[in-house]
MIDOSE-1310 file (N, C-alpha, C; in nm, 2 decimals, decimal comma, always signed):
residues 136
xxxx	+1,80/+2,10/+4,76/+1,87/+2,30/+4,67/+1,92/+2,17/+4,50; +1,81/+2,26/+4,42/+1,84/+2,20/+4,29/+2,03/+2,23/+4,24; +2,06/+2,11/+4,17/+2,18/+2,11/+4,09/+2,19/+2,09/+3,96; +2,28/+2,12/+3,91/+2,26/+2,20/+3,76/+2,40/+2,09/+3,67
xxxx	+2,38/+2,01/+3,56/+2,49/+1,95/+3,52/+2,56/+2,07/+3,52; +2,72/+2,05/+3,44/+2,86/+2,13/+3,42/+2,82/+2,23/+3,31; +2,78/+2,15/+3,19/+2,72/+2,24/+3,14/+2,59/+2,36/+3,10; +2,49/+2,27/+3,21/+2,41/+2,40/+3,22/+2,46/+2,47/+3,33
xxxx	+2,53/+2,46/+3,41/+2,62/+2,57/+3,53/+2,71/+2,68/+3,43; +2,76/+2,60/+3,29/+2,83/+2,70/+3,21/+2,73/+2,79/+3,16; +2,63/+2,72/+3,08/+2,54/+2,84/+3,01/+2,48/+2,94/+3,08; +2,45/+2,93/+3,23/+2,43/+3,03/+3,31/+2,51/+3,13/+3,32
xxxx	+2,63/+3,09/+3,34/+2,73/+3,14/+3,40/+2,82/+3,27/+3,25; +2,78/+3,20/+3,17/+2,81/+3,25/+3,04/+2,96/+3,19/+2,99; +2,98/+3,11/+3,07/+3,17/+3,06/+3,04/+3,18/+2,92/+2,98; +3,23/+2,88/+2,93/+3,26/+2,72/+2,88/+3,26/+2,63/+3,01
xxxx	+3,24/+2,51/+2,95/+3,25/+2,40/+3,06/+3,39/+2,38/+3,14; +3,44/+2,39/+3,07/+3,61/+2,38/+3,11/+3,66/+2,46/+3,22; +3,57/+2,63/+3,16/+3,59/+2,72/+3,25/+3,54/+2,69/+3,40; +3,40/+2,56/+3,39/+3,34/+2,57/+3,53/+3,43/+2,45/+3,56
xxxx	+3,48/+2,35/+3,51/+3,55/+2,25/+3,56/+3,67/+2,26/+3,65; +3,76/+2,42/+3,58/+3,85/+2,42/+3,62/+3,82/+2,55/+3,73; +3,65/+2,59/+3,75/+3,67/+2,68/+3,93/+3,64/+2,57/+4,03; +3,56/+2,45/+3,96/+3,58/+2,34/+4,05/+3,67/+2,28/+4,12
xxxx	+3,79/+2,27/+4,01/+3,91/+2,26/+4,10/+4,01/+2,31/+4,16; +3,97/+2,46/+4,12/+4,04/+2,56/+4,21/+3,95/+2,62/+4,39; +3,83/+2,52/+4,39/+3,74/+2,53/+4,49/+3,64/+2,66/+4,47; +3,62/+2,71/+4,36/+3,49/+2,81/+4,33/+3,37/+2,78/+4,35
xxxx	+3,40/+2,67/+4,31/+3,22/+2,60/+4,25/+3,30/+2,48/+4,37; +3,18/+2,39/+4,42/+3,18/+2,28/+4,50/+3,11/+2,17/+4,41; +3,15/+2,04/+4,34/+3,05/+1,97/+4,26/+3,07/+1,85/+4,33; +2,95/+1,76/+4,32/+2,87/+1,63/+4,39/+2,85/+1,58/+4,24
xxxx	+2,85/+1,45/+4,27/+2,81/+1,35/+4,19/+2,67/+1,34/+4,18; +2,58/+1,34/+4,08/+2,44/+1,27/+4,11/+2,39/+1,17/+4,09; +2,26/+1,09/+4,06/+2,24/+0,93/+4,09/+2,28/+0,86/+3,95; +2,32/+0,94/+3,92/+2,32/+0,89/+3,76/+2,50/+0,91/+3,73
xxxx	+2,56/+0,96/+3,80/+2,69/+0,92/+3,84/+2,77/+1,10/+3,75; +2,71/+1,15/+3,68/+2,74/+1,32/+3,64/+2,76/+1,39/+3,77; +2,93/+1,44/+3,76/+2,92/+1,59/+3,85/+2,83/+1,68/+3,83; +2,74/+1,74/+3,92/+2,62/+1,86/+3,95/+2,71/+1,93/+4,01
xxxx	+2,68/+2,06/+4,02/+2,68/+2,17/+4,11/+2,54/+2,24/+4,18; +2,59/+2,29/+4,31/+2,46/+2,33/+4,37/+2,41/+2,48/+4,28; +2,31/+2,48/+4,23/+2,24/+2,58/+4,15/+2,26/+2,73/+4,23; +2,18/+2,71/+4,37/+2,24/+2,85/+4,42/+2,42/+2,87/+4,41
xxxx	+2,45/+2,82/+4,43/+2,60/+2,83/+4,44/+2,67/+2,90/+4,30; +2,59/+2,84/+4,23/+2,58/+2,91/+4,08/+2,52/+3,04/+4,07; +2,45/+3,08/+4,12/+2,38/+3,22/+4,14/+2,46/+3,27/+4,20; +2,51/+3,25/+4,29/+2,58/+3,37/+4,36/+2,72/+3,36/+4,33
xxxx	+2,79/+3,30/+4,18/+2,92/+3,27/+4,13/+2,84/+3,39/+4,05; +2,73/+3,37/+3,99/+2,70/+3,46/+3,86/+2,72/+3,62/+3,94; +2,68/+3,61/+4,01/+2,60/+3,78/+4,15/+2,75/+3,82/+4,13; +2,87/+3,77/+4,16/+3,03/+3,85/+4,24/+3,07/+3,82/+4,11
xxxx	+3,07/+3,71/+3,99/+3,16/+3,78/+3,86/+3,08/+3,90/+3,73; +2,97/+3,93/+3,81/+2,88/+4,00/+3,69/+2,98/+4,09/+3,69; +3,00/+4,15/+3,54/+3,04/+4,31/+3,50/+2,93/+4,36/+3,44; +2,88/+4,47/+3,51/+2,81/+4,57/+3,49/+2,84/+4,70/+3,40
xxxx	+2,84/+4,72/+3,28/+2,87/+4,81/+3,19/+2,89/+4,92/+3,32; +2,95/+5,05/+3,31/+2,91/+5,17/+3,40/+2,78/+5,25/+3,28; +2,67/+5,30/+3,40/+2,60/+5,36/+3,37/+2,57/+5,55/+3,37; +2,61/+5,60/+3,30/+2,64/+5,78/+3,30/+2,49/+5,81/+3,36
xxxx	+2,54/+5,93/+3,44/+2,35/+5,97/+3,44/+2,35/+5,98/+3,59; +2,24/+6,05/+3,67/+2,21/+6,09/+3,78/+2,19/+5,94/+3,85; +2,20/+5,94/+3,97/+2,19/+5,83/+4,06/+2,04/+5,79/+4,04; +1,97/+5,67/+4,07/+1,85/+5,62/+4,06/+1,76/+5,51/+4,17
xxxx	+1,65/+5,53/+4,16/+1,63/+5,42/+4,25/+1,59/+5,24/+4,23; +1,60/+5,27/+4,08/+1,59/+5,12/+3,97/+1,67/+5,07/+3,96; +1,66/+4,95/+4,04/+1,75/+4,85/+4,05/+1,82/+4,77/+3,89; +1,73/+4,79/+3,83/+1,73/+4,70/+3,67/+1,75/+4,77/+3,57
xxxx	+1,90/+4,81/+3,56/+1,95/+4,89/+3,46/+2,02/+4,78/+3,36; +1,99/+4,76/+3,22/+2,06/+4,73/+3,14/+2,13/+4,76/+3,06; +2,24/+4,83/+3,02/+2,32/+4,88/+2,92/+2,34/+4,79/+2,75; +2,31/+4,89/+2,67/+2,29/+4,77/+2,57/+2,26/+4,84/+2,45
xxxx	+2,23/+4,79/+2,29/+2,27/+4,82/+2,19/+2,14/+4,84/+2,14; +2,10/+4,94/+2,05/+1,96/+4,93/+2,02/+2,00/+4,85/+1,84; +1,89/+4,78/+1,82/+1,87/+4,67/+1,73/+1,79/+4,69/+1,61; +1,71/+4,74/+1,67/+1,60/+4,78/+1,56/+1,48/+4,91/+1,62
xxxx	+1,43/+4,98/+1,53/+1,34/+5,06/+1,54/+1,21/+5,08/+1,47; +1,14/+5,07/+1,52/+0,99/+5,07/+1,42/+0,90/+5,21/+1,50; +0,88/+5,28/+1,38/+0,82/+5,43/+1,43/+0,74/+5,46/+1,32; +0,67/+5,50/+1,39/+0,48/+5,55/+1,28/+0,50/+5,75/+1,37
xxxx	+0,37/+5,78/+1,29/+0,41/+5,93/+1,33/+0,38/+5,97/+1,48; +0,34/+5,85/+1,59/+0,33/+5,89/+1,72/+0,41/+5,78/+1,78; +0,42/+5,67/+1,77/+0,49/+5,60/+1,82/+0,58/+5,51/+1,78; +0,68/+5,43/+1,90/+0,78/+5,36/+1,84/+0,81/+5,26/+1,88
xxxx	+0,87/+5,15/+1,84/+0,88/+5,03/+1,88/+1,08/+5,05/+1,89; +1,06/+5,03/+2,02/+1,32/+5,04/+2,02/+1,31/+4,91/+2,06; +1,42/+4,80/+2,00/+1,41/+4,69/+2,06/+1,60/+4,76/+2,11; +1,65/+4,66/+2,22/+1,77/+4,66/+2,26/+1,81/+4,50/+2,32
xxxx	+1,94/+4,52/+2,27/+2,01/+4,37/+2,31/+2,10/+4,41/+2,40; +2,07/+4,36/+2,47/+2,14/+4,40/+2,69/+2,18/+4,27/+2,70; +2,38/+4,22/+2,65/+2,40/+4,11/+2,61/+2,31/+3,99/+2,61; +2,29/+3,89/+2,69/+2,26/+3,76/+2,59/+2,10/+3,84/+2,59
xxxx	+2,03/+3,94/+2,64/+1,87/+3,97/+2,68/+1,86/+4,07/+2,55; +1,72/+4,03/+2,49/+1,65/+4,17/+2,43/+1,56/+4,21/+2,48; +1,55/+4,35/+2,49/+1,44/+4,45/+2,55/+1,37/+4,48/+2,46; +1,21/+4,50/+2,45/+1,19/+4,57/+2,39/+1,07/+4,69/+2,49
xxxx	+1,08/+4,83/+2,39/+1,03/+4,93/+2,48/+0,94/+5,02/+2,37; +0,84/+5,06/+2,41/+0,70/+5,15/+2,37/+0,76/+5,25/+2,37; +0,76/+5,33/+2,31/+0,77/+5,51/+2,35/+0,67/+5,58/+2,23; +0,72/+5,71/+2,27/+0,64/+5,80/+2,14/+0,77/+5,80/+2,03
xxxx	+0,72/+5,83/+1,95/+0,85/+5,89/+1,79/+0,91/+5,97/+1,84; +0,88/+6,10/+1,92/+0,94/+6,23/+1,98/+1,03/+6,18/+2,09; +1,02/+6,08/+2,15/+1,13/+6,05/+2,23/+1,25/+5,98/+2,13; +1,22/+5,89/+2,09/+1,29/+5,87/+1,96/+1,39/+5,97/+1,94
xxxx	+1,33/+6,04/+1,88/+1,37/+6,14/+1,80/+1,50/+6,28/+1,96; +1,42/+6,25/+2,04/+1,47/+6,38/+2,13/+1,62/+6,25/+2,22; +1,61/+6,13/+2,25/+1,74/+6,10/+2,25/+1,82/+6,02/+2,14; +1,79/+6,09/+2,03/+1,89/+6,08/+1,89/+1,92/+5,88/+1,92
xxxx	+1,82/+5,82/+1,94/+1,84/+5,68/+1,93/+1,82/+5,60/+1,77; +1,96/+5,55/+1,74/+1,92/+5,46/+1,58/+2,00/+5,35/+1,63; +1,97/+5,30/+1,50/+2,05/+5,13/+1,54/+2,17/+5,16/+1,51; +2,23/+5,06/+1,67/+2,33/+5,06/+1,67/+2,40/+5,18/+1,82
xxxx	+2,33/+5,22/+1,82/+2,33/+5,32/+1,93/+2,35/+5,27/+2,06; +2,40/+5,33/+2,14/+2,37/+5,27/+2,26/+2,32/+5,35/+2,36; +2,21/+5,26/+2,45/+2,10/+5,31/+2,55/+2,07/+5,23/+2,66; +2,01/+5,26/+2,76/+2,00/+5,20/+2,93/+1,88/+5,18/+2,90
xxxx	+1,84/+5,05/+2,92/+1,69/+5,03/+2,97/+1,68/+5,02/+3,13; +1,57/+5,11/+3,12/+1,58/+5,10/+3,29/+1,43/+5,05/+3,35; +1,42/+4,96/+3,43/+1,31/+4,92/+3,44/+1,28/+4,91/+3,61; +1,19/+5,01/+3,63/+1,11/+5,04/+3,77/+0,93/+4,94/+3,80
xxxx	+0,95/+4,83/+3,80/+0,81/+4,73/+3,82/+0,78/+4,70/+3,95; +0,73/+4,72/+3,99/+0,62/+4,58/+4,11/+0,58/+4,51/+4,10; +0,57/+4,46/+3,99/+0,48/+4,34/+3,87/+0,63/+4,29/+3,82; +0,66/+4,19/+3,88/+0,79/+4,09/+3,80/+0,70/+3,96/+3,74
xxxx	+0,69/+3,89/+3,69/+0,62/+3,77/+3,70/+0,79/+3,69/+3,65; +0,77/+3,59/+3,81/+0,85/+3,48/+3,77/+0,81/+3,34/+3,76; +0,85/+3,29/+3,66/+0,78/+3,14/+3,63/+0,92/+3,03/+3,66; +0,88/+2,89/+3,68/+0,95/+2,81/+3,71/+0,88/+2,72/+3,58
xxxx	+0,97/+2,59/+3,56/+0,91/+2,51/+3,50/+1,06/+2,42/+3,46; +1,07/+2,29/+3,37/+1,19/+2,24/+3,34/+1,28/+2,29/+3,26; +1,32/+2,40/+3,33/+1,46/+2,46/+3,26/+1,56/+2,38/+3,17; +1,60/+2,27/+3,20/+1,65/+2,17/+3,13/+1,66/+2,21/+2,98
xxxx	+1,57/+2,18/+2,96/+1,49/+2,21/+2,80/+1,54/+2,32/+2,74; +1,57/+2,44/+2,83/+1,60/+2,56/+2,79/+1,77/+2,57/+2,74; +1,82/+2,46/+2,80/+1,96/+2,47/+2,76/+2,02/+2,36/+2,64; +1,87/+2,30/+2,58/+2,00/+2,19/+2,53/+2,00/+2,25/+2,35
């Protein structure tokens, strides 16, 4: 199992290093020591804690088979006569959608408005690499 340093676990969980240390002290996360003597936590355990503590904003509307629903704020709209590029900030994630300019007008989208990015895809690219470089 991959192990994460405290600061990396905190970054993935969206909390401070001190919060992760308190969770370890309370038994929410189990810690071990790596070969360098640093305290580390199991990557899978961090993922499960992230899933359990995720706060998903309520999404009004009809039930959907799409499981990837990201509530966010519109941060930018670039629109011409026919097409538009709409950018949302959904928590720490930037989501960009291309749609017709007519759809932007029909939805009443403008900078600062709330919207839901719904992603239904059978093609999801998963990358692996040394992710330690991203947390520096």
